[in-house]
VMD Tcl script that draws the C-alpha trace (Angstrom):
set ca {
  {116.31 -72.21 -91.90}
  {114.65 -75.64 -91.97}
  {115.59 -76.20 -88.31}
  {114.04 -72.86 -87.32}
  {110.85 -73.63 -89.26}
  {110.67 -77.10 -87.74}
  {111.11 -75.66 -84.24}
  {108.41 -73.06 -84.88}
  {105.95 -75.70 -86.11}
  {106.71 -77.86 -83.07}
  {106.04 -74.97 -80.71}
  {102.76 -74.21 -82.50}
  {101.69 -77.86 -82.16}
  {102.64 -78.01 -78.47}
  {100.84 -74.73 -77.78}
  {97.71 -75.95 -79.60}
  {97.61 -79.17 -77.60}
  {98.05 -77.26 -74.35}
  {95.16 -74.95 -75.27}
  {92.91 -77.95 -76.09}
  {93.83 -79.73 -72.84}
  {93.38 -76.52 -70.86}
  {89.91 -76.04 -72.32}
  {89.04 -79.69 -71.56}
  {90.32 -79.39 -68.00}
  {88.27 -76.26 -67.47}
  {85.13 -77.97 -68.79}
  {85.93 -81.09 -66.79}
  {86.13 -79.04 -63.58}
  {82.80 -77.35 -64.32}
  {81.11 -80.70 -64.98}
  {82.66 -82.36 -61.95}
  {81.38 -79.58 -59.69}
  {77.94 -79.98 -61.30}
  {77.92 -83.76 -60.74}
  {78.92 -83.36 -57.08}
  {76.03 -80.94 -56.62}
  {73.69 -83.72 -57.75}
  {75.06 -86.77 -55.96}
  {76.72 -87.52 -52.66}
  {80.20 -89.04 -52.84}
  {80.96 -90.92 -49.60}
  {84.15 -89.72 -47.94}
  {85.62 -93.23 -47.95}
  {85.53 -93.23 -51.78}
  {88.82 -91.33 -51.78}
  {90.52 -92.56 -54.96}
  {89.52 -90.65 -58.09}
  {90.16 -90.92 -61.82}
  {88.45 -89.73 -64.98}
  {87.98 -90.90 -68.56}
  {87.21 -88.71 -71.55}
  {85.44 -89.70 -74.78}
  {84.98 -87.68 -77.92}
  {83.12 -88.65 -81.09}
  {84.35 -86.36 -83.85}
  {81.68 -87.53 -86.31}
  {78.77 -86.76 -84.03}
  {80.48 -83.88 -82.23}
  {79.93 -85.39 -78.78}
  {82.08 -85.13 -75.67}
  {81.55 -87.19 -72.57}
  {83.36 -87.54 -69.26}
  {83.33 -90.45 -66.84}
  {84.13 -89.61 -63.22}
  {85.13 -92.58 -61.08}
  {85.57 -92.78 -57.31}
  {86.94 -95.90 -55.64}
  {87.00 -97.02 -52.07}
  {90.51 -98.30 -51.26}
  {90.42 -102.07 -50.82}
  {90.64 -103.24 -47.26}
  {90.10 -106.64 -45.71}
  {86.62 -107.65 -46.83}
  {85.65 -104.18 -48.02}
  {85.76 -102.23 -51.29}
  {83.51 -100.24 -53.59}
  {83.17 -97.83 -56.50}
  {81.00 -94.98 -57.75}
  {80.95 -94.03 -61.41}
  {79.09 -91.20 -63.17}
  {79.18 -90.21 -66.86}
  {78.08 -86.80 -68.11}
  {78.15 -85.06 -71.49}
  {79.04 -81.46 -72.32}
  {75.35 -80.45 -72.15}
  {75.28 -81.49 -68.49}
  {73.14 -84.52 -69.18}
  {74.09 -87.26 -66.71}
  {74.08 -90.43 -68.81}
  {74.90 -93.07 -66.23}
  {75.31 -93.67 -62.51}
  {76.60 -96.84 -60.92}
  {77.40 -97.52 -57.28}
  {78.58 -100.67 -55.59}
  {79.81 -101.33 -52.06}
  {81.00 -104.61 -50.61}
  {81.34 -104.84 -46.84}
  {79.78 -106.57 -43.85}
  {76.49 -104.75 -44.40}
  {76.21 -105.32 -48.13}
  {77.87 -108.74 -48.48}
  {75.52 -111.14 -50.28}
  {74.11 -113.67 -47.85}
  {71.51 -115.40 -49.96}
  {68.12 -114.24 -51.15}
  {66.29 -111.84 -48.82}
  {62.86 -110.23 -48.76}
  {62.34 -107.16 -50.89}
  {61.15 -104.82 -48.13}
  {60.10 -101.86 -50.28}
  {56.89 -102.01 -52.27}
  {57.21 -101.51 -56.02}
  {55.45 -98.15 -55.82}
  {57.84 -96.96 -53.10}
  {60.87 -98.02 -55.13}
  {59.51 -96.45 -58.32}
  {58.95 -93.16 -56.50}
  {62.59 -93.26 -55.35}
  {63.75 -93.99 -58.91}
  {61.78 -91.13 -60.47}
  {62.88 -88.59 -57.84}
  {66.50 -89.65 -58.33}
  {66.28 -89.03 -62.08}
  {64.46 -85.72 -61.56}
  {67.34 -84.58 -59.36}
  {70.04 -85.68 -61.82}
  {68.41 -84.51 -65.04}
  {65.56 -82.08 -64.26}
  {65.47 -80.74 -67.84}
  {64.60 -84.21 -69.22}
  {61.71 -85.08 -66.92}
  {59.12 -84.08 -69.52}
  {60.68 -86.44 -72.08}
  {59.51 -89.55 -70.20}
  {56.09 -90.73 -69.09}
  {56.70 -92.06 -65.60}
  {53.06 -93.00 -65.13}
  {53.79 -96.04 -67.30}
  {56.65 -98.47 -66.67}
  {57.63 -100.00 -70.01}
  {59.66 -102.83 -68.46}
  {59.80 -103.96 -64.86}
  {62.04 -106.62 -63.40}
  {62.17 -108.11 -59.89}
  {65.75 -109.13 -59.17}
  {67.43 -110.54 -56.12}
  {67.01 -107.64 -53.63}
  {66.65 -105.33 -56.59}
  {63.97 -103.66 -58.73}
  {64.67 -102.42 -62.25}
  {62.41 -99.86 -63.94}
  {62.71 -99.02 -67.64}
  {61.00 -96.11 -69.39}
  {61.07 -95.19 -73.07}
  {61.43 -91.60 -74.15}
  {58.19 -90.36 -75.67}
  {57.28 -87.76 -78.28}
  {53.69 -86.90 -79.08}
  {52.73 -89.92 -76.98}
  {54.81 -92.35 -79.09}
  {57.72 -94.43 -77.77}
  {61.23 -93.62 -78.98}
  {62.56 -97.18 -79.05}
  {66.30 -96.51 -78.85}
  {66.10 -93.67 -76.31}
  {65.39 -95.11 -72.89}
  {66.03 -94.82 -69.18}
  {66.72 -97.70 -66.81}
  {67.02 -97.33 -63.02}
  {68.00 -99.97 -60.43}
  {66.79 -99.62 -56.83}
  {67.87 -101.82 -53.92}
  {64.57 -103.30 -52.75}
  {65.70 -103.53 -49.12}
  {67.55 -100.26 -48.51}
  {65.92 -98.04 -51.14}
  {69.31 -96.94 -52.47}
  {69.61 -96.28 -56.21}
  {72.45 -98.49 -57.44}
  {72.28 -97.78 -61.17}
  {70.91 -95.34 -63.73}
  {71.48 -95.73 -67.47}
  {70.21 -93.19 -69.99}
  {70.27 -93.44 -73.78}
  {69.28 -90.02 -75.08}
  {69.87 -88.06 -78.31}
  {69.45 -84.34 -77.55}
  {69.56 -83.07 -81.14}
  {66.84 -85.29 -82.56}
  {64.27 -83.89 -84.99}
  {61.06 -85.88 -85.04}
  {59.05 -86.57 -88.16}
  {55.52 -85.24 -87.97}
  {52.74 -87.75 -87.46}
  {51.12 -87.14 -90.84}
  {50.86 -88.83 -94.23}
  {51.49 -92.26 -92.74}
  {50.47 -95.55 -94.31}
  {47.14 -96.86 -93.04}
  {47.52 -99.37 -90.21}
  {45.25 -101.84 -92.07}
  {47.73 -101.98 -94.95}
  {50.58 -102.50 -92.49}
  {48.80 -105.38 -90.75}
  {48.08 -106.96 -94.12}
  {51.76 -106.68 -95.05}
  {52.75 -108.26 -91.73}
  {50.32 -111.16 -92.10}
  {51.36 -111.91 -95.67}
  {55.10 -111.38 -95.33}
  {56.20 -111.24 -91.70}
  {54.36 -114.15 -90.08}
  {55.86 -117.59 -90.77}
  {54.63 -121.08 -89.95}
  {57.66 -123.04 -88.76}
  {58.86 -125.57 -86.24}
  {60.06 -124.47 -82.80}
  {62.48 -126.89 -81.09}
  {61.47 -127.76 -77.53}
  {64.19 -129.57 -75.59}
  {63.67 -132.12 -72.85}
  {66.90 -132.01 -70.86}
  {66.01 -135.07 -68.86}
  {66.04 -137.59 -71.70}
  {67.71 -135.47 -74.42}
  {64.69 -135.63 -76.75}
  {63.50 -132.79 -78.95}
  {59.95 -132.01 -80.04}
  {59.32 -129.81 -83.07}
  {56.33 -127.69 -82.14}
  {54.24 -125.99 -84.82}
  {54.26 -122.24 -84.32}
  {53.61 -119.00 -86.12}
  {56.46 -116.57 -85.55}
  {56.87 -112.89 -86.36}
  {59.97 -111.76 -88.18}
  {61.48 -108.43 -87.14}
  {58.71 -105.88 -87.59}
  {60.11 -102.46 -88.38}
  {58.28 -100.73 -91.22}
  {58.76 -97.16 -92.41}
  {55.46 -95.46 -91.55}
  {55.74 -93.06 -94.48}
  {56.56 -95.52 -97.26}
  {55.34 -98.88 -95.96}
  {58.73 -100.42 -96.80}
  {60.97 -102.32 -94.40}
  {63.05 -99.93 -92.33}
  {66.77 -100.68 -92.32}
  {68.18 -100.23 -88.85}
  {71.28 -101.33 -86.96}
  {69.18 -101.66 -83.80}
  {67.56 -105.01 -83.09}
  {64.48 -105.38 -80.95}
  {64.00 -109.02 -80.11}
  {63.45 -111.52 -77.37}
  {65.57 -114.43 -76.35}
  {64.95 -117.50 -74.33}
  {67.33 -119.37 -72.07}
  {67.61 -123.10 -71.70}
  {68.69 -124.90 -68.55}
  {70.67 -128.09 -68.39}
  {69.66 -130.47 -65.65}
  {71.28 -133.82 -65.00}
  {70.64 -136.62 -62.56}
  {73.50 -137.81 -60.41}
  {74.36 -141.46 -60.97}
  {74.75 -143.73 -57.97}
  {78.09 -145.53 -57.89}
  {78.26 -149.23 -56.99}
  {81.73 -150.78 -56.76}
  {82.32 -154.12 -58.54}
  {84.88 -156.80 -57.69}
  {87.35 -155.09 -60.04}
  {87.26 -151.96 -57.91}
  {85.49 -150.07 -60.71}
  {81.84 -149.02 -60.75}
  {79.49 -150.22 -63.53}
  {79.45 -146.65 -64.84}
  {83.26 -146.61 -65.01}
  {83.40 -149.98 -66.77}
  {80.72 -148.87 -69.25}
  {82.70 -145.73 -70.01}
  {85.85 -147.77 -70.68}
  {83.92 -149.99 -73.09}
  {82.47 -146.94 -74.87}
  {85.85 -145.26 -75.24}
  {87.48 -148.44 -76.54}
  {85.06 -148.38 -79.47}
  {85.93 -144.85 -80.59}
  {87.95 -143.93 -83.65}
  {91.72 -143.91 -83.10}
  {93.32 -140.48 -82.91}
  {95.49 -141.08 -85.98}
  {92.43 -141.95 -88.04}
  {90.70 -138.74 -86.92}
  {93.72 -136.71 -88.00}
  {93.71 -138.39 -91.41}
  {89.97 -137.65 -91.78}
  {90.65 -133.97 -91.10}
  {93.56 -133.79 -93.53}
  {91.38 -135.49 -96.14}
  {89.02 -132.51 -96.19}
  {90.94 -130.66 -98.90}
  {88.62 -127.63 -98.88}
  {89.83 -126.74 -95.39}
  {93.51 -126.63 -96.46}
  {95.20 -128.33 -93.53}
  {98.26 -129.54 -95.46}
  {101.75 -130.63 -94.44}
  {102.68 -127.08 -93.50}
  {100.42 -127.45 -90.45}
  {101.58 -129.18 -87.28}
  {99.33 -130.93 -84.79}
  {99.05 -128.81 -81.67}
  {96.45 -130.50 -79.45}
  {93.98 -133.34 -79.56}
  {91.48 -133.87 -76.75}
  {88.54 -136.19 -76.19}
  {85.44 -134.71 -74.57}
  {82.23 -136.32 -73.40}
  {78.94 -134.43 -73.65}
  {75.73 -135.72 -72.14}
  {72.54 -134.97 -74.05}
  {69.82 -136.36 -71.81}
  {70.58 -140.06 -71.36}
  {72.83 -140.16 -74.42}
  {76.57 -139.55 -74.34}
  {78.35 -137.92 -77.25}
  {82.09 -138.22 -77.71}
  {83.96 -135.51 -79.55}
  {87.59 -135.05 -80.53}
  {88.73 -131.43 -80.41}
  {91.81 -131.08 -82.60}
  {93.95 -128.01 -83.30}
  {96.73 -127.41 -85.81}
  {99.24 -124.58 -86.14}
  {101.17 -123.23 -89.10}
  {104.52 -121.69 -88.17}
  {106.14 -118.75 -89.88}
  {109.03 -120.13 -91.96}
  {111.26 -117.22 -90.90}
  {110.25 -117.28 -87.24}
  {110.03 -120.89 -86.02}
  {108.45 -119.91 -82.71}
  {105.83 -117.70 -84.32}
  {102.38 -119.12 -85.18}
  {101.15 -117.72 -88.47}
  {97.84 -119.60 -88.55}
  {95.64 -121.92 -86.48}
  {92.84 -124.33 -87.34}
  {90.40 -125.94 -84.89}
  {88.24 -129.00 -85.57}
  {85.55 -130.88 -83.62}
  {84.92 -134.39 -84.92}
  {82.40 -137.00 -83.80}
  {84.61 -139.62 -82.15}
  {82.36 -142.48 -83.27}
  {81.56 -141.59 -86.87}
  {84.27 -139.13 -87.91}
  {81.65 -136.53 -88.88}
  {82.91 -132.94 -88.83}
  {80.90 -131.01 -86.21}
  {82.71 -127.68 -86.27}
  {85.70 -125.93 -87.80}
  {87.32 -122.57 -87.31}
  {90.50 -121.17 -88.83}
  {92.33 -117.89 -88.65}
  {95.68 -116.49 -89.69}
  {97.57 -113.24 -89.37}
  {96.51 -112.56 -92.94}
  {93.00 -112.04 -91.58}
  {94.26 -109.05 -89.62}
  {97.37 -107.85 -91.45}
  {96.66 -108.90 -95.01}
  {98.38 -111.39 -97.30}
  {102.14 -111.44 -96.74}
  {102.76 -111.32 -100.48}
  {100.52 -108.37 -101.32}
  {98.68 -106.76 -98.46}
  {97.66 -103.67 -100.44}
  {95.87 -105.31 -103.36}
  {92.30 -104.22 -104.07}
  {89.58 -106.47 -102.70}
  {87.27 -108.08 -105.26}
  {84.44 -109.97 -103.58}
  {82.95 -113.08 -105.14}
  {79.19 -112.94 -105.83}
  {77.03 -114.41 -103.10}
  {75.79 -117.07 -105.52}
  {79.34 -118.39 -105.87}
  {79.80 -118.56 -102.10}
  {76.50 -120.41 -101.79}
  {77.67 -122.88 -104.44}
  {80.93 -123.54 -102.55}
  {79.04 -124.24 -99.32}
  {76.46 -126.42 -101.06}
  {79.21 -128.48 -102.72}
  {80.78 -129.04 -99.30}
  {77.44 -130.32 -97.94}
  {77.02 -132.64 -100.95}
  {80.50 -134.04 -100.36}
  {80.77 -134.35 -96.58}
  {77.17 -134.27 -95.35}
  {75.56 -136.31 -98.15}
  {72.72 -137.65 -96.01}
  {71.61 -134.11 -95.15}
  {71.98 -132.53 -98.59}
  {68.33 -132.97 -99.60}
  {67.10 -132.05 -96.12}
  {68.48 -128.52 -95.94}
  {67.81 -125.29 -97.76}
  {69.88 -122.12 -97.93}
  {68.27 -119.34 -95.91}
  {69.39 -115.89 -97.06}
  {69.87 -113.37 -94.28}
  {69.13 -109.64 -94.73}
  {72.22 -107.49 -95.20}
  {73.07 -104.40 -93.20}
  {75.91 -101.89 -93.40}
  {78.25 -104.20 -91.54}
  {77.61 -107.39 -93.54}
  {77.81 -105.56 -96.88}
  {81.32 -104.31 -96.09}
  {82.58 -107.36 -94.19}
  {85.24 -109.58 -95.77}
  {83.41 -112.59 -94.33}
  {80.03 -113.99 -95.32}
  {78.04 -116.38 -93.14}
  {75.63 -118.76 -94.89}
  {72.84 -120.65 -93.13}
  {71.45 -123.96 -94.37}
  {68.32 -124.89 -92.43}
  {66.56 -128.24 -92.10}
  {63.24 -128.33 -94.00}
  {60.59 -130.77 -92.76}
  {57.09 -130.94 -94.23}
  {57.95 -127.78 -96.13}
  {58.67 -125.86 -92.90}
  {61.91 -124.61 -91.36}
  {63.33 -126.39 -88.34}
  {66.16 -124.09 -87.24}
  {67.49 -126.39 -84.51}
  {69.06 -128.43 -87.31}
  {71.49 -126.26 -89.25}
  {74.76 -126.35 -91.15}
  {76.39 -122.92 -91.14}
  {79.44 -121.71 -93.05}
  {81.62 -118.62 -92.92}
  {83.62 -117.89 -96.06}
  {86.21 -115.35 -97.17}
  {84.31 -113.26 -99.73}
  {87.42 -112.61 -101.78}
  {88.97 -116.08 -101.98}
  {85.93 -118.28 -101.33}
  {87.90 -120.09 -98.64}
  {85.83 -121.64 -95.84}
  {86.94 -120.22 -92.49}
  {84.29 -121.69 -90.19}
  {81.67 -124.46 -90.10}
  {79.10 -125.28 -87.45}
  {77.02 -128.46 -87.73}
  {74.10 -128.96 -85.32}
  {71.66 -131.80 -85.88}
  {69.07 -133.57 -83.72}
  {67.80 -136.97 -84.85}
  {64.63 -138.73 -83.74}
  {62.73 -135.46 -83.44}
  {58.95 -135.60 -83.01}
  {57.37 -133.29 -85.61}
  {53.80 -132.06 -85.23}
  {51.62 -132.40 -88.33}
  {51.19 -129.08 -90.23}
  {47.64 -130.14 -91.13}
  {46.69 -129.40 -87.52}
  {47.78 -125.76 -87.72}
  {45.02 -123.20 -87.11}
  {45.51 -120.23 -89.44}
  {43.59 -117.95 -87.06}
  {46.57 -118.29 -84.68}
  {48.47 -115.91 -87.00}
  {45.73 -113.29 -86.51}
  {45.89 -113.83 -82.74}
  {49.65 -113.27 -82.81}
  {49.34 -110.03 -84.79}
  {46.72 -108.78 -82.33}
  {48.95 -109.65 -79.35}
  {51.93 -107.79 -80.86}
  {49.94 -104.52 -80.80}
  {51.60 -103.08 -83.89}
  {51.55 -99.29 -83.74}
  {53.55 -96.17 -84.47}
  {56.83 -95.48 -82.68}
  {60.03 -93.54 -83.26}
  {63.51 -94.86 -83.98}
  {66.70 -92.87 -84.48}
  {68.22 -92.49 -87.94}
  {71.12 -90.12 -87.44}
  {69.58 -86.96 -85.96}
  {66.09 -87.80 -87.24}
  {63.40 -89.54 -85.21}
  {61.90 -91.75 -87.92}
  {58.30 -92.87 -87.70}
  {57.96 -96.63 -87.91}
  {55.35 -99.26 -87.37}
  {56.55 -101.89 -84.92}
  {55.27 -104.10 -82.12}
  {54.63 -102.13 -78.95}
  {53.73 -104.95 -76.56}
  {56.22 -106.98 -74.52}
  {55.01 -110.36 -75.76}
  {57.44 -112.66 -77.60}
  {56.64 -113.04 -81.29}
  {55.72 -116.74 -81.17}
  {52.34 -118.47 -80.89}
  {51.44 -122.15 -80.84}
  {49.79 -122.86 -84.18}
  {47.42 -125.42 -82.64}
  {46.56 -124.20 -79.12}
  {47.00 -120.48 -79.99}
  {48.95 -119.89 -76.78}
  {51.79 -117.35 -76.83}
  {55.17 -118.96 -76.21}
  {58.68 -118.05 -75.16}
  {61.57 -119.22 -77.34}
  {62.09 -122.27 -75.11}
  {58.52 -123.43 -75.77}
  {57.15 -122.47 -72.36}
  {53.83 -120.65 -72.28}
  {54.07 -116.88 -72.04}
  {52.56 -115.35 -68.93}
  {51.48 -111.72 -68.84}
  {53.08 -110.03 -65.84}
  {52.19 -106.51 -64.83}
  {54.37 -105.65 -61.86}
  {53.97 -107.71 -58.71}
  {51.80 -110.83 -58.70}
  {48.32 -110.14 -57.29}
  {46.01 -112.84 -55.90}
  {42.22 -112.53 -55.90}
  {41.50 -114.32 -52.63}
  {43.64 -112.64 -49.96}
  {41.47 -109.68 -48.94}
  {40.92 -109.79 -45.17}
  {43.17 -112.82 -44.66}
  {45.63 -112.69 -41.74}
  {48.55 -113.74 -44.01}
  {47.89 -111.21 -46.79}
  {50.77 -108.88 -45.87}
  {53.32 -111.71 -45.71}
  {52.20 -113.34 -48.97}
  {52.38 -110.01 -50.78}
  {55.92 -109.43 -49.44}
  {56.86 -112.76 -50.99}
  {55.24 -111.68 -54.26}
  {57.26 -108.48 -54.45}
  {60.37 -110.61 -53.88}
  {59.38 -112.73 -56.89}
  {58.30 -115.81 -54.94}
  {54.87 -116.75 -56.24}
  {52.42 -119.42 -57.29}
  {51.52 -119.18 -60.95}
  {47.78 -118.84 -60.42}
  {45.23 -116.11 -59.77}
  {44.32 -117.54 -56.36}
  {46.63 -118.35 -53.46}
  {44.11 -120.56 -51.59}
  {45.75 -119.70 -48.24}
  {43.72 -122.10 -46.08}
  {44.19 -125.17 -48.29}
  {46.73 -127.77 -47.21}
  {49.96 -127.34 -49.17}
  {51.19 -130.25 -51.26}
  {54.73 -131.53 -51.46}
  {55.14 -130.27 -55.05}
  {53.88 -126.75 -54.32}
  {56.05 -126.39 -51.23}
  {59.12 -127.56 -53.12}
  {58.40 -124.89 -55.74}
  {58.35 -122.19 -53.04}
  {61.58 -123.50 -51.51}
  {63.35 -123.54 -54.89}
  {62.41 -119.90 -55.49}
  {63.53 -118.89 -51.99}
  {66.90 -120.67 -52.00}
  {67.87 -120.60 -55.68}
  {67.35 -118.60 -58.87}
  {64.29 -120.48 -60.10}
  {61.27 -118.55 -61.34}
  {57.68 -119.82 -61.25}
  {56.19 -121.73 -62.90}
  {58.82 -124.42 -62.46}
  {58.15 -127.59 -64.52}
  {57.28 -130.74 -62.59}
  {60.32 -132.69 -63.78}
  {62.67 -129.84 -62.83}
  {61.17 -129.65 -59.33}
  {61.73 -133.32 -58.66}
  {65.13 -133.41 -60.31}
  {66.20 -130.66 -57.91}
  {64.55 -132.36 -54.92}
  {66.28 -135.69 -55.62}
  {69.69 -134.23 -56.38}
  {69.54 -132.11 -53.21}
  {68.15 -135.05 -51.19}
  {65.26 -132.94 -49.92}
  {62.76 -135.80 -49.95}
  {62.78 -139.57 -49.68}
  {59.53 -140.26 -51.52}
  {58.12 -138.44 -54.55}
  {54.54 -137.64 -53.51}
  {53.50 -134.48 -55.41}
  {49.93 -134.36 -54.10}
  {50.77 -135.52 -50.59}
  {50.20 -133.18 -47.66}
  {53.24 -131.84 -45.83}
  {53.75 -131.84 -42.06}
  {55.35 -128.90 -40.26}
  {58.45 -130.90 -39.30}
  {58.98 -132.03 -42.90}
  {58.46 -128.51 -44.25}
  {61.15 -127.14 -41.93}
  {63.49 -130.00 -42.82}
  {63.11 -129.51 -46.60}
  {63.79 -125.78 -46.32}
  {66.92 -126.13 -44.17}
  {68.30 -128.94 -46.35}
  {67.89 -126.71 -49.38}
  {69.64 -123.92 -47.47}
  {72.63 -126.17 -46.73}
  {72.16 -126.99 -43.03}
  {71.89 -130.77 -43.34}
  {75.38 -131.55 -42.02}
  {74.87 -129.50 -38.86}
  {71.24 -130.47 -38.29}
  {72.10 -134.18 -38.52}
  {74.39 -134.08 -35.48}
  {72.83 -136.23 -32.78}
  {72.33 -135.50 -29.10}
  {73.12 -131.77 -29.08}
  {69.82 -130.11 -29.96}
  {66.94 -129.03 -27.74}
  {63.94 -127.31 -29.32}
  {62.29 -126.03 -26.14}
  {58.88 -127.03 -27.46}
  {56.54 -128.76 -25.02}
  {55.84 -131.49 -27.57}
  {59.45 -132.12 -28.63}
  {58.98 -135.85 -27.97}
  {56.55 -135.98 -30.90}
  {59.20 -134.73 -33.35}
  {60.91 -137.48 -35.36}
  {64.33 -137.94 -33.68}
  {66.25 -137.45 -36.94}
  {64.46 -134.12 -37.52}
  {64.97 -132.53 -34.09}
  {68.09 -130.72 -35.27}
  {66.24 -129.07 -38.15}
  {63.40 -127.93 -35.90}
  {65.82 -126.56 -33.29}
  {67.79 -124.59 -35.91}
  {64.58 -123.25 -37.44}
  {63.41 -122.06 -34.02}
  {66.79 -120.48 -33.35}
  {66.55 -118.54 -36.62}
  {62.97 -117.52 -35.70}
  {61.66 -119.30 -38.78}
  {59.06 -121.03 -36.58}
  {57.38 -120.37 -33.24}
  {55.24 -122.44 -30.92}
  {51.53 -121.97 -30.29}
  {50.08 -120.34 -27.17}
  {50.82 -123.53 -25.24}
  {54.43 -123.76 -26.39}
  {53.74 -126.64 -28.78}
  {55.17 -127.05 -32.28}
  {52.61 -129.61 -33.51}
  {55.15 -131.36 -35.77}
  {52.69 -133.78 -37.35}
  {50.15 -131.12 -38.29}
  {49.52 -130.72 -42.02}
  {50.70 -127.30 -43.16}
  {48.38 -124.81 -44.88}
  {49.56 -122.73 -47.82}
  {49.44 -119.59 -45.68}
  {51.55 -121.24 -42.95}
  {54.03 -122.38 -45.60}
  {54.28 -118.79 -46.84}
  {55.03 -117.61 -43.29}
  {57.87 -120.14 -42.95}
  {59.41 -118.93 -46.23}
  {58.85 -115.29 -45.19}
  {60.58 -115.80 -41.84}
  {63.49 -117.59 -43.52}
  {64.05 -114.70 -45.96}
  {63.51 -111.96 -43.39}
}
mol new
graphics top color blue
foreach p $ca { graphics top sphere $p radius 0.5 }
foreach p [lrange $ca 0 end-1] q [lrange $ca 1 end] { graphics top cylinder $p $q radius 0.2 }
display resetview
């Protein structure tokens, strides 16, 4: 009887699964036909597969249809489209790599921004016609000029207000006009709160000024000499306030801005000594000979009892690394230990990683993990978790600082971080101790800990500290800068998703970063550079009626610009300004490029012999600098094989003839009506733009 019942239940289960899969296959076919009615799938994209996603909690189903072009010699591609059960196309991505699309350096963006935007909007209207009214395409919320690519981002809007976590982003190839990507975040079942009974904006601004704007130090790094300046700034904490209650709104979505930092280094010239070693090599040997012995480093690590590297751990690796911070070298030992399972000698139960200053023995970082982190304690994996209070964890971390970082103990302060759903439930707690100088936070100097909330065991440490920092005097801070920052943030009403509800919040609605110099009152990026308002393509005030206007504007829509309101096309171009154009055309630099970065690049790339920033540039030197930056120096330097065809070739410096001939061959330059190049003529800014335009064309 039991066998019969078991067989019956099995048949029922199999039949149920078949019904579910049959229903899914039917829906999949319907959606696939719908997608193919909206987009064109090239015949060469002959391989096909699909993925299916279902969120039981939210009741959502989504399919991903993927076409691939079989890989051939130098050619491949893919096309991917995702769609939900309501026939909303959520994403579109297409990529082809062949002789036509192979990347061959930066090129001119041929389409205007308006032309590309029109293509983007029409593409979305075709894919999702029912959603067109949800977005205001007259306003582009974010716009980005990429390398041969434009990206347009639009927020969903309701009653004229932005819905911050429902947005549409579309990528358009700026040369071909092809849409290469579309990404839609959209909640169809949202119910929006009515715009009524909201807290007065004046009360919100007062709350922001008194609780969300902080005077602190912003680290500004000089990568040439390794120095750090602590700049006085007012910064805005995350501004997300419930518009109905005036209280902070708890959200898992973060709206912030980041800043990147470059790392530029000068190449050192090598001179060989009688020993066969360069001075740099001999100096390095002397430095290394003065470092702590490896055995002593291991003993230092084992002496840190709180980190529990006892005799059950075996040394796995020890490596010495050199890091260059400006002109200063730092030597670090990276050491790792393993703990083997006593029943399985080849099985690693736990690992611990340490970074130690090779000169002083100071612990710079630590990270440990074990299988217990993922599978529970081997003795009792099912025991109930009892978390220690946060105050106890803070005490453990503070005691570690007092013991092993004594000199920093009175210079740091614990900075409590706001909890969210994840951190409340997590078995790990991260604690941040921030350097306090003149009563203000300096977050570049920190000692951070991660602890097990149940055992209090330290599982990670990260120590970052800059000495010899130049701190600006807080007495020079202008309190009106805080008001200027609040005004620039343009705090206003917006919507944010909370489940199926569109919650009304007050938040910043401008694109400016939330940092302002407390002395100059200039808005700043996170790397300390001055913020520049950019609305689409750079426009100059002095080009109307000029013969080079069209070419200069093509450069602008490719992202190659001068950071000024005027182009001054008929002025003679200086060495510094021309180098800045060349760096944008041949690399991924974005204007304004700092002076020291320009000349670091120029020297490393051997573009110039003499640093003369204000010096005028001749046509032959302009061509030479560009082609050196583009990598043609080896070919152009070959002697006796080049003819330029210019009537005045004899006036060209012999060592530059190759560059001029190559430039003419590539149609980067042309002669005048008499067939002359005029190599010694000083170049105007308009003529320089034409050279860059022709190179990119």
